[in-house]
C-alpha positions as CSV (number, residue, x, y, z in Angstrom):
1,X,-118.6,-6.7,84.9
2,X,-121.2,-8.2,82.0
3,X,-124.9,-8.5,82.6
4,X,-126.1,-11.3,84.4
5,X,-127.5,-14.0,82.2
6,X,-131.1,-13.7,84.1
7,X,-131.1,-9.9,83.6
8,X,-130.3,-10.4,80.1
9,X,-133.1,-13.0,79.5
10,X,-135.3,-10.5,81.5
11,X,-134.5,-7.9,79.1
12,X,-135.0,-9.6,76.1
13,X,-138.3,-10.8,77.5
14,X,-139.7,-7.5,78.1
15,X,-138.6,-6.3,74.6
16,X,-140.6,-9.2,73.3
17,X,-144.0,-7.8,74.8
18,X,-143.5,-4.8,72.7
19,X,-144.2,-6.9,69.5
20,X,-147.3,-8.0,71.0
21,X,-148.5,-4.7,71.9
22,X,-146.4,-1.7,70.8
23,X,-146.1,0.8,73.5
24,X,-145.8,-1.9,75.9
25,X,-142.2,-0.9,76.2
26,X,-142.2,2.8,77.7
27,X,-138.4,3.3,77.3
28,X,-135.3,1.2,76.6
29,X,-131.7,2.7,76.8
30,X,-129.9,-0.5,77.2
31,X,-127.8,-2.6,74.5
32,X,-129.6,-2.2,71.2
33,X,-128.3,-5.5,70.0
34,X,-130.7,-7.0,72.3
35,X,-133.5,-4.9,70.7
36,X,-132.4,-5.9,67.3
37,X,-132.2,-9.6,68.6
38,X,-135.8,-9.6,69.6
39,X,-137.1,-7.6,66.4
40,X,-135.3,-10.1,64.1
41,X,-136.5,-13.0,66.2
42,X,-139.8,-15.0,65.2
43,X,-143.3,-13.5,66.3
44,X,-143.3,-14.3,70.2
45,X,-146.3,-16.5,71.6
46,X,-148.0,-15.1,74.7
47,X,-148.1,-18.3,76.5
48,X,-144.5,-18.9,76.1
49,X,-143.7,-15.6,77.3
50,X,-145.5,-16.1,80.3
51,X,-143.7,-19.5,80.9
52,X,-140.6,-17.8,80.4
53,X,-141.4,-15.1,83.0
54,X,-142.4,-17.7,85.3
55,X,-139.2,-19.7,84.6
56,X,-136.9,-16.8,85.4
57,X,-138.9,-15.9,88.4
58,X,-137.8,-19.3,89.8
59,X,-134.1,-18.7,88.7
60,X,-133.7,-15.2,90.3
61,X,-133.0,-16.1,93.9
62,X,-130.0,-18.1,92.8
63,X,-128.8,-15.8,90.4
64,X,-126.5,-14.1,92.9
65,X,-127.8,-10.6,92.7
66,X,-128.2,-8.2,95.6
67,X,-131.3,-8.4,97.8
68,X,-132.9,-5.3,96.3
69,X,-132.4,-6.2,92.6
70,X,-133.5,-9.9,93.5
71,X,-136.8,-8.2,94.8
72,X,-137.1,-6.0,91.8
73,X,-136.9,-8.7,89.5
74,X,-139.2,-11.1,91.3
75,X,-142.2,-8.7,91.3
76,X,-141.6,-7.4,87.6
77,X,-141.4,-11.1,86.4
78,X,-144.8,-11.7,88.2
79,X,-146.2,-9.1,86.3
80,X,-144.9,-10.1,83.2
81,X,-146.2,-13.5,83.7
82,X,-149.8,-12.0,84.0
83,X,-149.4,-10.1,81.0
84,X,-148.3,-13.0,79.2
85,X,-151.4,-14.8,80.2
86,X,-153.6,-11.9,79.6
87,X,-152.4,-11.6,75.7
88,X,-152.8,-15.6,75.6
89,X,-156.7,-15.0,76.5
90,X,-156.7,-16.1,79.9
91,X,-159.6,-15.1,82.0
92,X,-158.1,-12.9,85.1
93,X,-160.3,-11.0,87.3
94,X,-159.7,-7.3,87.1
95,X,-158.6,-6.9,90.9
96,X,-156.0,-9.8,90.4
97,X,-154.9,-8.4,87.2
98,X,-154.1,-4.9,89.0
99,X,-152.7,-6.7,92.1
100,X,-150.1,-9.0,89.5
101,X,-149.4,-5.9,87.6
102,X,-148.3,-3.5,90.6
103,X,-148.1,-5.3,93.8
104,X,-151.0,-3.5,95.3
105,X,-154.5,-4.8,96.2
106,X,-157.3,-2.4,95.2
107,X,-160.7,-1.8,96.8
108,X,-163.4,0.6,96.0
109,X,-163.4,4.0,97.6
110,X,-165.6,5.6,100.2
111,X,-168.5,7.8,98.6
112,X,-168.5,9.8,102.3
113,X,-165.0,11.0,101.2
114,X,-166.3,11.9,97.8
115,X,-169.2,13.7,99.3
116,X,-166.8,15.5,101.7
117,X,-164.7,16.6,98.7
118,X,-167.8,18.3,97.0
119,X,-168.8,20.0,100.5
120,X,-165.1,21.4,100.7
121,X,-165.1,22.6,97.0
122,X,-168.5,24.2,97.6
123,X,-167.0,26.4,100.2
124,X,-163.9,27.5,98.0
125,X,-166.3,28.2,95.2
126,X,-169.0,29.6,97.0
127,X,-171.6,31.4,94.8
128,X,-175.0,30.7,93.0
129,X,-176.1,27.9,91.2
130,X,-175.1,24.0,91.6
131,X,-171.4,23.1,92.5
132,X,-170.9,21.1,89.1
133,X,-171.8,24.4,87.2
134,X,-169.4,26.6,89.4
135,X,-166.7,23.8,89.1
136,X,-167.0,23.9,85.0
137,X,-167.0,28.0,85.2
138,X,-164.1,28.1,87.2
139,X,-162.2,25.6,85.1
140,X,-163.1,27.4,81.8
141,X,-162.0,30.8,83.4
142,X,-158.7,28.8,84.3
143,X,-158.0,27.7,80.9
144,X,-154.5,28.6,79.4
145,X,-155.1,30.2,76.3
146,X,-153.7,28.0,73.5
147,X,-151.2,30.4,72.0
148,X,-149.8,31.3,75.5
149,X,-149.3,27.6,76.2
150,X,-145.7,27.1,75.2
151,X,-144.2,30.1,77.0
152,X,-146.2,28.8,80.3
153,X,-144.9,25.2,79.8
154,X,-141.1,27.0,79.4
155,X,-141.6,29.2,82.2
156,X,-142.6,26.5,84.6
157,X,-140.0,24.0,83.4
158,X,-137.2,26.5,83.9
159,X,-138.4,27.2,87.5
160,X,-138.9,23.6,88.4
161,X,-135.4,22.9,86.9
162,X,-133.8,25.3,89.0
163,X,-135.2,24.0,92.3
164,X,-134.5,20.3,91.5
165,X,-131.0,21.2,90.2
166,X,-130.4,22.8,93.6
167,X,-131.8,19.7,95.8
168,X,-131.5,16.7,93.5
169,X,-128.4,17.3,91.1
170,X,-128.8,16.3,87.5
171,X,-126.3,15.7,84.7
172,X,-125.3,19.0,83.4
173,X,-126.4,17.7,79.8
174,X,-129.8,16.8,80.9
175,X,-132.5,18.2,78.5
176,X,-136.2,17.9,78.1
177,X,-138.0,18.9,74.8
178,X,-141.9,19.7,74.9
179,X,-144.1,19.2,72.1
180,X,-147.8,19.6,71.6
181,X,-149.9,16.6,70.2
182,X,-153.5,15.2,69.8
183,X,-155.8,12.2,69.6
184,X,-154.2,10.8,72.8
185,X,-155.8,9.2,75.8
186,X,-153.6,11.0,78.4
187,X,-152.9,14.8,79.5
188,X,-149.2,14.4,79.2
189,X,-146.4,12.0,78.5
190,X,-142.6,11.7,79.0
191,X,-140.6,9.6,76.4
192,X,-137.4,9.2,77.9
193,X,-134.8,9.2,75.0
194,X,-131.6,7.8,77.1
195,X,-128.5,10.0,77.6
196,X,-130.5,12.3,79.9
197,X,-132.9,13.4,77.4
198,X,-136.7,13.4,77.3
199,X,-139.3,14.3,74.7
200,X,-142.6,15.3,77.0
201,X,-145.6,15.3,75.0
202,X,-149.0,17.4,76.1
203,X,-152.3,16.4,74.6
204,X,-154.1,19.5,72.9
205,X,-157.4,17.7,73.1
206,X,-157.5,18.2,76.7
207,X,-157.7,22.0,77.4
208,X,-154.6,22.7,79.8
209,X,-155.4,24.8,82.9
210,X,-153.3,27.1,84.8
211,X,-154.1,25.2,88.4
212,X,-152.9,22.1,86.7
213,X,-149.7,23.0,84.7
214,X,-147.4,23.4,87.4
215,X,-148.1,19.8,88.7
216,X,-148.0,18.5,84.9
217,X,-144.5,19.9,84.2
218,X,-143.4,18.6,87.8
219,X,-145.1,15.1,87.0
220,X,-143.4,14.9,83.5
221,X,-140.2,16.4,84.1
222,X,-138.8,18.3,87.4
223,X,-138.7,16.3,89.6
224,X,-140.8,13.7,88.1
225,X,-140.2,11.0,85.5
226,X,-137.5,12.8,83.5
227,X,-135.4,13.4,86.9
228,X,-135.9,10.0,87.9
229,X,-134.9,8.7,84.5
230,X,-131.7,10.8,84.5
231,X,-130.8,9.8,88.4
232,X,-131.3,6.3,87.9
233,X,-129.4,6.3,84.6
234,X,-126.6,8.2,86.2
235,X,-126.5,5.8,89.5
236,X,-128.2,2.4,89.1
237,X,-127.4,1.9,85.0
238,X,-123.9,3.1,85.4
239,X,-123.5,1.0,88.4
240,X,-124.0,-2.1,86.5
241,X,-128.0,-2.7,87.0
242,X,-128.8,-3.3,83.4
243,X,-132.7,-4.2,84.4
244,X,-132.8,-0.3,85.1
245,X,-132.2,0.2,81.2
246,X,-136.1,-1.0,80.7
247,X,-139.3,0.5,81.6
248,X,-142.3,-1.7,80.9
249,X,-146.0,-0.8,81.1
250,X,-148.2,-2.6,83.7
251,X,-145.3,-3.3,86.3
252,X,-144.4,-2.1,89.9
253,X,-142.1,0.5,88.0
254,X,-145.0,2.2,86.8
255,X,-147.0,2.5,90.3
256,X,-143.4,3.6,91.9
257,X,-143.0,6.2,88.9
258,X,-146.6,7.7,89.0
259,X,-146.9,7.8,92.6
260,X,-143.5,9.9,92.5
261,X,-144.6,12.1,89.9
262,X,-147.7,12.9,91.5
263,X,-146.0,14.0,94.6
264,X,-143.3,15.7,92.6
265,X,-144.9,19.5,93.0
266,X,-145.5,19.0,96.7
267,X,-142.0,17.5,97.4
268,X,-140.0,20.3,95.4
269,X,-142.4,23.2,96.1
270,X,-144.4,22.0,99.1
271,X,-147.2,24.3,100.5
272,X,-147.6,27.5,99.1
273,X,-147.2,26.1,95.7
274,X,-150.3,28.3,94.7
275,X,-148.7,31.8,95.5
276,X,-145.3,30.4,93.8
277,X,-147.3,29.4,90.6
278,X,-149.1,33.0,90.8
279,X,-145.8,34.9,90.6
280,X,-144.8,33.0,87.7
281,X,-148.1,33.7,85.8
282,X,-148.0,37.4,86.7
283,X,-144.4,37.7,85.2
284,X,-146.4,36.1,81.9
285,X,-149.1,38.7,82.3
286,X,-151.5,36.1,83.4
287,X,-154.1,36.5,86.4
288,X,-153.9,33.3,88.6
289,X,-155.4,33.1,92.2
290,X,-152.7,30.9,93.5
291,X,-154.3,30.5,97.0
292,X,-157.7,29.7,95.8
293,X,-156.1,27.1,93.5
294,X,-154.3,25.2,96.3
295,X,-157.5,25.5,98.5
296,X,-159.5,23.6,95.8
297,X,-156.7,21.2,95.1
298,X,-156.7,20.2,98.8
299,X,-160.6,19.7,98.9
300,X,-160.5,18.0,95.6
301,X,-157.9,15.4,96.7
302,X,-160.6,13.4,98.5
303,X,-161.7,12.4,95.0
304,X,-158.6,10.5,94.3
305,X,-160.0,7.3,94.2
306,X,-162.9,8.2,91.4
307,X,-161.3,7.0,88.5
308,X,-160.3,3.8,89.9
309,X,-163.6,3.3,91.2
310,X,-164.6,3.9,87.6
311,X,-162.2,1.2,86.3
312,X,-163.9,-1.3,88.7
313,X,-167.2,-0.7,87.8
314,X,-166.1,-0.9,84.1
315,X,-163.9,-4.1,84.5
316,X,-164.9,-5.8,87.7
317,X,-168.8,-5.0,88.0
318,X,-169.2,-5.0,84.2
319,X,-171.4,-1.8,84.1
320,X,-171.8,0.0,80.8
321,X,-169.9,2.8,79.6
322,X,-172.5,5.2,79.7
323,X,-173.0,4.3,83.4
324,X,-169.4,4.7,84.0
325,X,-169.5,7.9,82.2
326,X,-172.2,9.4,84.3
327,X,-170.5,8.0,87.6
328,X,-167.1,10.1,86.3
329,X,-169.2,13.1,85.7
330,X,-171.0,12.9,89.2
331,X,-168.2,12.8,91.3
332,X,-165.5,14.6,89.6
333,X,-167.9,17.5,88.2
334,X,-166.6,17.3,84.7
335,X,-168.0,17.9,81.5
336,X,-169.4,14.9,79.3
337,X,-166.5,15.2,77.0
338,X,-163.9,15.1,79.6
339,X,-165.6,12.0,81.1
340,X,-165.5,10.3,77.7
341,X,-161.8,11.1,77.6
342,X,-161.3,9.5,81.0
343,X,-163.4,6.7,79.7
344,X,-161.4,6.1,76.7
345,X,-158.3,5.5,79.0
346,X,-159.8,3.2,81.3
347,X,-161.1,1.4,78.2
348,X,-157.6,0.9,76.5
349,X,-156.5,-2.8,76.6
350,X,-152.9,-1.8,77.3
351,X,-153.9,1.0,79.7
352,X,-157.1,-0.1,81.5
353,X,-155.5,-1.1,84.5
354,X,-153.1,2.0,84.9
355,X,-155.3,4.2,86.4
356,X,-154.3,2.1,89.6
357,X,-150.7,3.4,89.5
358,X,-151.8,6.9,90.2
359,X,-154.4,6.1,93.0
360,X,-152.4,3.4,94.8
361,X,-149.0,4.9,93.8
362,X,-150.1,8.3,95.5
363,X,-151.3,6.6,98.5
364,X,-148.5,4.2,99.1
365,X,-145.6,6.4,98.5
366,X,-147.4,9.5,99.9
367,X,-147.9,7.7,103.3
368,X,-144.5,6.6,103.2
369,X,-142.9,10.0,102.7
370,X,-145.3,11.2,105.6
371,X,-143.7,9.2,108.0
372,X,-140.4,11.0,107.8
373,X,-139.6,12.7,111.2
374,X,-138.8,16.3,109.6
375,X,-138.4,18.0,106.2
376,X,-134.6,16.9,105.7
377,X,-136.0,13.4,106.0
378,X,-138.7,13.7,103.7
379,X,-136.3,15.2,101.2
380,X,-134.0,12.2,101.6
381,X,-136.7,10.0,101.2
382,X,-137.5,11.4,98.0
383,X,-134.2,11.1,96.9
384,X,-134.5,7.2,97.4
385,X,-137.5,7.1,95.5
386,X,-135.5,9.2,92.5
387,X,-132.4,6.6,92.9
388,X,-133.1,3.3,94.3
389,X,-134.9,0.4,92.8
390,X,-137.6,0.4,95.3
391,X,-140.9,-1.6,95.1
392,X,-144.5,-1.1,96.7
393,X,-143.3,-4.3,98.9
394,X,-140.3,-2.7,100.2
395,X,-142.1,0.5,101.1
396,X,-144.8,-1.6,102.9
397,X,-142.2,-3.3,104.8
398,X,-140.5,-0.4,105.8
399,X,-143.9,1.2,107.0
400,X,-144.5,-1.9,109.2
401,X,-141.2,-1.8,110.8
402,X,-141.6,2.0,111.4
403,X,-145.1,1.5,112.8
404,X,-145.4,1.9,116.6
405,X,-145.7,-1.6,118.4
406,X,-148.5,-2.3,120.6
407,X,-148.3,-3.1,124.2
């Protein structure tokens, strides 16, 4: 069965955006003739891309696709229309931009939550001096020696892979290759290469910490991005859903993928991940207080919205970069250098809205998973995230259907 015309046009449209901004196409594993066709075509005009997205969106309902595919294409074409308009120079408010890209509405967080996070962190890291100083000292002691990073990555990748393969089977030939890079605005990045292979880059500019590494590997590889790509390629793509061969920045795909990946460690290891990690580090001859790390992680979770608030301050409230850097330092209790690194990500034209995928993705997907009646249902829901073309709207709809009705 061939690719539906509207799907082929969607693929060509998405690929064309990569000529406006390299990196807009995060991954493409489909028909390479379509990529060559795009590369050999005249340079795309952003306004025309926006018009094409709007036209295709109007045509999708009559294309004869299943309901879930129709919904998937609809929200992604809405996102591409917004991207085309942004590239064309249209003045689109930041909140509206985020909603068009990711199908979520964002609002500032509650500062009281941030204060409560600091209070709980103060309890975990009790001692002399101000909290910011104690947090920095703790993080410094938690740094992984650079010469040990590769073996730590390999150890956690192997341990997580074994857990994932037992619960969410993967193709026998799947593979992840890790490399250390620099001069990037992110801490880690998954490059999915197709044929069940990924290259995961880890940023050496940001010191890697023992408490964070398990979640980073879970996020990028098992059962996060790599696992999702593999299972969707083996299932949806093999079943003829060619739109799943294309992964685009600034689309609802990103919110779903980042939410899934940020929940990956909790979903495969769960409570007690700290002691689990402590045993792995002990085998490597490294001391790690897993229980304390887990308590600190739970306390700092209330700071989830800080970076999204920083993006709102920068792009919606027009605050200066110095003001936003100070805001980040105050609430994340980080160093000036780390705050500036976060600001670099928030200032990137391509990535400036992307922080909302982590914040709102974690909230939406986490809330949906938490509605599971028991561990088995939660595991099955996570499997659905890995396997199905779910959208933010679909999860909200299921949440509404499951909500208790009033009298």
